[in-house]
C-alpha positions as CSV (number, residue, x, y, z in Angstrom):
1,M,83.5,87.8,167.8
2,E,81.0,85.2,169.0
3,R,78.1,84.2,166.7
4,L,74.6,83.7,168.2
5,E,72.0,81.6,166.6
6,I,68.3,82.3,167.3
7,V,66.1,79.2,167.4
8,D,62.4,79.5,167.0
9,T,60.6,78.1,170.1
10,G,57.4,77.3,168.2
11,R,53.9,78.0,169.2
12,R,52.8,78.6,172.7
13,R,51.4,75.5,174.4
14,R,47.8,75.4,175.4
15,F,46.6,73.3,178.4
16,S,43.1,72.2,178.9
17,D,41.5,72.7,182.3
18,A,41.8,68.9,182.9
19,E,45.5,69.1,182.2
20,K,45.9,72.1,184.5
21,I,44.0,70.4,187.3
22,R,46.1,67.3,187.0
23,I,49.3,69.3,187.2
24,V,48.0,71.4,190.1
25,E,46.9,68.3,192.1
26,E,50.3,66.8,191.4
27,S,52.1,69.9,192.7
28,L,49.9,69.8,195.9
29,S,50.6,66.2,196.7
30,A,53.3,65.8,199.3
31,P,56.3,65.7,199.2
32,R,56.5,67.3,195.7
33,M,57.5,70.9,195.5
34,G,55.8,73.3,193.1
35,S,59.1,74.3,191.4
36,A,59.9,70.6,190.7
37,T,56.5,70.0,189.2
38,A,56.7,73.1,187.0
39,R,60.1,72.0,185.7
40,R,58.8,68.5,185.0
41,H,56.0,69.9,182.9
42,G,58.0,72.7,181.2
43,I,56.0,75.6,182.7
44,A,57.0,78.6,184.6
45,V,56.6,78.5,188.4
46,P,54.5,81.7,188.5
47,L,52.1,80.1,186.0
48,L,51.7,77.0,188.2
49,F,51.0,79.3,191.2
50,A,48.4,81.2,189.1
51,W,46.8,77.8,188.2
52,R,46.8,76.9,191.9
53,K,45.0,80.1,192.8
54,A,42.4,79.5,190.1
55,Y,42.0,75.9,191.4
56,R,41.4,77.1,194.9
57,D,38.9,79.8,193.7
58,G,37.0,77.2,191.7
59,Q,37.9,78.7,188.3
60,L,39.3,75.6,186.7
61,G,37.1,72.9,185.3
62,N,34.4,75.1,184.1
63,E,35.3,75.3,180.4
64,A,31.7,74.9,179.2
65,A,30.3,77.2,181.9
66,S,31.4,80.3,180.0
67,F,28.4,80.1,177.6
68,Y,24.8,80.9,178.6
69,P,21.7,80.1,176.6
70,V,20.1,83.3,175.2
71,R,16.6,83.6,173.8
72,L,16.0,86.2,171.2
73,D,12.4,87.2,170.5
């Protein structure tokens, strides 16, 4: 019988919007392929394509824009 060892992969990595933009722009520059860029950065290809869509839709780079000033009287 074969013995399997389970290795903890650690915590999930978090990328800032600036890092995502840098990776997306790298993937869009010719002649690089998206899959090669994803492998180079250790991310899944579908995640890279989701970031590309967010980049096209203008949803990356607005980390501070999610808070709005509120005045309470």
